[in-house]
Structure formats: C-alpha cells, structure tokens
C-alpha positions in Angstrom: 0.0 -0.1 0.0 2.9 2.4 0.9 4.4 1.7 -2.5 1.0 2.1 -4.1 0.6 5.6 -2.4 4.1 6.5 -3.4 3.7 5.5 -7.2 0.5 7.5 -7.3 1.3 10.5 -5.6 5.0 11.4 -6.4 4.6 11.8 -10.0 2.3 14.6 -9.6 4.3 16.0 -6.6 7.4 15.9 -8.7 5.7 17.7 -11.8 4.4 20.3 -10.1 7.5 20.8 -7.8 9.7 21.2 -11.0 7.4 23.8 -12.1 7.8 25.5 -8.8 11.5 25.6 -8.9 11.7 26.6 -12.6 9.8 29.8 -11.5 11.6 30.1 -8.6 15.0 30.2 -10.5 13.5 32.8 -12.6 13.3 31.0 -15.6 10.9 32.2 -18.2 7.6 30.7 -18.5 4.4 32.3 -20.1 1.9 31.1 -17.8 -1.0 32.9 -19.8 0.0 31.6 -23.3 0.4 27.9 -21.9 -3.0 28.1 -20.1 -4.5 29.2 -23.3 -2.8 26.4 -25.1 -3.7 23.9 -23.0 -7.4 25.2 -22.6 -7.8 25.5 -26.4 -5.8 22.5 -27.8 -4.3 20.2 -25.3 -7.5 19.8 -22.9 -10.0 19.7 -25.6 -8.0 16.9 -27.7 -7.1 15.0 -24.6 -11.1 15.0 -23.8 -12.3 14.0 -27.2 -9.6 11.4 -27.7 -10.0 9.7 -24.3 -13.9 9.9 -24.8 -13.7 7.8 -28.1 -10.5 5.8 -27.2 -11.6 3.7 -24.3 -14.0 1.2 -25.5 -16.8 -0.2 -23.4 -16.9 2.6 -21.1 -19.5 5.0 -22.5 -22.0 4.0 -19.6 -19.6 4.7 -17.0 -18.1 7.8 -18.3 -21.6 9.2 -18.8 -22.5 8.2 -15.1 -19.2 10.1 -13.8 -20.5 13.0 -15.7 -23.8 12.9 -14.4 -22.4 12.6 -11.0 -20.2 15.7 -11.7 -22.9 17.9 -12.5 -24.8 16.9 -9.3 -21.9 17.3 -7.1 -21.1 20.8 -8.8 -24.5 22.0 -8.1 -24.6 20.9 -4.6 -21.1 22.6 -4.1 -22.5 26.0 -5.8 -25.7 25.9 -3.5 -23.8 25.0 -0.3 -21.1 27.7 -1.2 -23.6 30.4 -1.9 -25.5 29.7 1.5 -22.2 30.0 3.5 -20.7 32.7 1.7 -24.1 34.7 2.0 -24.1 34.2 5.7 -20.4 35.3 5.9 -21.5 38.4 3.9 -18.6 37.7 1.1 -19.1 38.5 -2.6 -20.3 35.6 -4.4 -18.8 36.9 -7.8 -15.3 36.7 -6.1 -15.7 33.7 -3.8 -18.4 31.5 -5.3 -16.7 29.8 -8.3 -13.4 29.1 -6.2 -15.2 27.1 -3.7 -17.5 25.3 -6.0 -14.9 24.2 -8.7 -12.0 21.7 -7.9 -8.6 21.4 -9.4 -9.9 18.6 -11.4 -7.5 19.0 -14.3 -4.0 20.0 -12.9 -3.9 17.6 -9.8 -7.1 15.2 -10.2 -6.4 13.8 -13.7 -2.8 12.7 -13.0 -4.0 11.4 -9.8 -6.9 9.5 -11.1 -4.3 7.9 -13.9 -1.7 7.1 -11.4 -3.9 5.6 -9.0 -6.5 3.7 -11.7 -4.7 3.8 -15.0 -6.1 4.5 -18.3 -9.6 3.6 -17.4 -9.3 5.6 -14.2 -8.0 8.5 -16.6 -11.1 8.1 -18.8 -13.6 8.5 -15.7 -11.5 11.5 -14.5 -11.8 13.1 -17.6 -15.7 12.4 -17.5 -15.8 14.6 -14.2 -13.2 16.9 -15.7 -15.1 17.6 -18.9 -18.4 18.7 -16.9 -16.2 20.7 -14.5 -14.0 22.4 -16.9 -17.0 23.4 -19.1 -18.9 24.8 -16.5 -16.0 26.6 -14.9 -15.1 28.2 -18.3 -18.5 29.5 -18.9 -20.5 29.8 -15.8 -17.6 30.4 -13.5 -15.8 32.8 -15.6 -19.3 34.7 -15.7 -19.3 35.1 -12.1 -15.9 36.7 -12.3 -16.8 39.0 -15.5 -20.1 40.7 -14.2 -21.7 40.0 -17.5 -25.6 40.0 -17.3 -25.6 36.5 -18.9 -22.9 33.9 -19.7 -23.6 34.2 -23.3 -20.6 36.0 -24.6 -18.2 33.3 -23.0 -19.6 30.4 -25.2 -16.6 30.3 -27.2 -14.7 28.1 -25.1 -13.9 24.9 -27.1 -13.9 22.4 -24.1 -17.8 22.0 -24.1 -17.7 21.4 -27.9 -15.1 18.9 -27.7 -17.4 17.3 -24.9 -20.4 17.3 -26.8 -18.6 16.0 -30.2 -17.1 13.2 -28.0 -20.5 12.4 -26.6 -22.1 12.1 -29.8 -19.4 9.5 -31.0 -20.3 7.5 -27.8 -23.8 7.9 -27.8 -24.2 6.6 -31.6 -20.9 3.7 -30.5 -19.1 5.0 -33.6 -15.6 5.7 -33.9 -14.1 8.9 -35.7 -11.5 8.2 -38.5 -8.3 7.0 -37.3 -6.3 10.1 -38.5 -8.5 12.2 -36.4 -8.2 10.2 -33.4 -4.2 9.9 -33.6 -4.0 14.0 -34.0 -6.2 14.5 -31.1 -4.5 11.7 -28.9 -1.1 13.3 -29.9 -1.9 16.8 -29.0 -3.8 15.8 -26.0 -0.7 14.1 -24.6 0.8 17.5 -23.5 -2.0 18.4 -21.5 -1.5 16.7 -18.3 1.9 17.3 -17.7 1.7 20.9 -18.9 -1.3 21.4 -16.5 0.6 20.0 -13.6 4.0 21.8 -14.5 2.2 25.4 -14.9 0.3 24.5 -11.3 3.9 24.8 -9.8 4.9 27.7 -11.6 1.7 29.6 -10.6 2.2 28.6 -7.1 5.6 30.0 -6.9 4.2 33.2 -7.9 1.4 33.5 -5.5 1.4 34.4 -1.8 -0.9 33.9 1.0 -2.7 37.1 2.3 -5.8 37.4 5.1 -4.6 34.4 6.4 -7.6 33.3 8.5 -10.2 33.9 5.9 -8.1 32.4 3.2 -7.8 29.2 5.7 -11.5 28.9 6.4 -12.5 29.2 2.5 -9.7 26.5 1.7 -11.2 24.2 4.3 -14.6 24.9 3.2 -13.4 23.8 -0.5 -11.4 20.6 0.6 -13.9 19.7 3.4 -17.3 19.9 1.2 -15.4 18.5 -1.6 -14.3 15.3 0.2 -17.5 15.1 2.1 -19.5 15.4 -1.1 -17.3 12.9 -2.9 -17.7 10.0 -0.1 -21.5 11.0 0.1 -22.1 10.9 -3.7 -20.1 7.8 -4.1 -22.4 6.0 -1.7 -25.6 7.9 -3.0 -25.0 6.5 -6.6 -23.6 3.1 -5.4 -20.2 3.5 -6.7 -17.5 0.9 -5.7 -13.9 0.4 -6.8 -12.8 2.7 -9.6 -15.7 4.7 -9.9 -15.9 5.4 -6.2 -12.0 6.3 -6.1 -12.4 8.9 -9.2 -15.4 10.5 -8.0 -13.9 11.3 -4.4 -10.6 12.1 -5.7 -12.3 14.8 -8.2 -14.8 16.2 -5.7 -11.9 16.6 -3.0 -9.3 18.4 -5.0 -8.3 22.2 -4.2 -9.2 25.4 -5.7 -8.5 25.4 -9.4 -5.9 27.6 -10.7 -8.4 29.1 -13.4 -10.2 31.0 -10.8 -7.0 33.1 -10.1 -6.6 33.8 -14.1 -10.0 34.7 -14.4 -10.2 36.8 -11.2 -6.8 38.5 -12.4 -8.5 39.1 -15.9 -11.4 40.8 -14.7 -9.8 42.4 -11.8 -11.8 40.9 -9.0 -9.6 40.5 -6.0 -6.9 38.7 -7.8 -4.4 38.4 -4.8 -7.2 37.1 -2.3 -8.1 34.4 -5.1 -4.4 33.5 -5.6 -4.1 33.3 -1.8 -6.8 30.7 -1.7 -5.3 28.7 -4.7 -1.9 28.6 -2.7 -3.2 27.6 0.5 -5.8 25.0 -0.5 -3.4 23.6 -3.1 -0.6 23.0 -0.1 -3.3 21.6 2.3 -4.3 19.2 -0.3 -0.7 18.0 -1.0 -0.3 17.5 2.8 -3.6 15.8 2.8 -3.1 13.6 -0.3 -1.6 10.5 1.1 -4.9 9.9 3.4 -7.2 10.7 0.4 -5.3 8.2 -1.9 -5.0 5.7 0.9 -9.0 6.0 1.6 -9.6 5.4 -2.1 -7.1 2.6 -2.6 
C-alpha cells in the first residue's frame, strides 16, 4: 500500500515541484500563453481522444459526468449559502469554493491510481467541471448579465462531439483520433507543471479567511465525494475517481479569471496557494482512502 501511495502521488508532486523550482529560479514561462494552449488545444483534444478511445466505458463515463454535474450544483448551493451568511461577495468567492482542480491535480491522480480507465472516468468529471467553470465560473467573475458571451470556449464542444460518438457507438476516422490523441498528450504534464509555476508566483494574504475558505472547499469536496459515491452506489474505481475529483483544491483558473476581470486577484491567488498546499499534505490520506 505504501508503494502504491508513493507511485500515485510522487509523479504529481514531482511535476508540480519542477514547475515551482523553474519559477523560483526565474526561468521564463508564459503562464497565460500555456494556459490558453492547454485550454484551447490540449484539454479539448485529451477529452475527445479519451472519450472515443476507451471502448466499453461509455456508460461509466456518462455516469461520472452526471455525478459531476450533481456534485458541482451541490457545491455551488452550499457555497452560496455559507458565503451569504459570511457576507462575502459571490462574484469573487463562489467559483473558487465550487470548482475543484480536477485537471492539474485530479487527472494525473486518477491516471496513476487507476490507469487509463481511471483517467477516462476522471475526464468524464473534468469535462463537466471545466465546461462549467469556463462558462459559468468565468461569468461570475466577469460581471456580465448572462454567460452567453463566454460560449466560445472549445472544451464544451469537444465534450459534445465526443458524447455524440459515444452515444452512437461509432469511431472517428483514425487520423482524427491519432491527431487528437497526440495533441492531448501534452495537456496533463503541462497543466501540472503550470500549477507549480503559478504557486511559486502567488502568496498567502488574509490568512484566517483564506484558511476558512480553503477548508470549506476541501472539506465540502471530500464529504461530497464520499457521500455521492455512496448515493450512486459506486464501488472500486468509480468510487475512487469521484472522491478524488470532488476533493481537489481550488482551481488555478479561478485566479486567472480574477486577474483578468480585476476581481480581488491577490486574495483568489491566496486561496489557490493555501488550498493546494493543504491538499498536497492531505493527499496520502485521500489516496489511501480510495485505494
């Protein structure tokens, strides 16, 4: 079990750690460019190629996507109630406590804990989470009256096209699959490396509030993961993937959106740093629980 824990956690920590050291040694890294590259090319290709490339799992992937939608809606509802009682602005803090880092940390953990099939299920969760975050999460930060101006993000369309192939039990042309599979290959390492780079550039402020909101994200996510896994009757790999993805810390995308729309980016960055640090500390317990 100790070896399994080490084999699962070390690659994620090492990749993020290398990114952290890269930034600490003042090496050039265009985080915004890499984020756009992953968000517009790598992640959509990874989602599509995985959805159509794993045979016999269409039902399980669809179930995981539905579970993700239920979990995220629940997190948003609970988060909105708590933030309202605390008199904190929903436009700034609701997206961070709702959306877990299902990409940068969640996907590699699912891959190393459960292999390619675990990655496929993790992508089922990530597809819904990323689509919702890029549209509705960004909408919260933007202040736009409706999320319609944000429907240009390519990830939801990759999900929709992949879902069509799954629902019809058909395969895309081999050259399409090979191309998207090749391009999707850089998404996970770049996301994890970029996480480390981003963490090196952020700092913690307003510690008490940051700690409280970080614990809200992690605690609500873990409790929701275990609870929904029990509710849906998941066992084994399905249970583990759902718990991992729900229990992830605050996603880096929240900081990028807060910075772009000038909505307290320093405090959102503080949330990303502290919640990620706590998640890495608690990660052995989480992986032990799901394995």
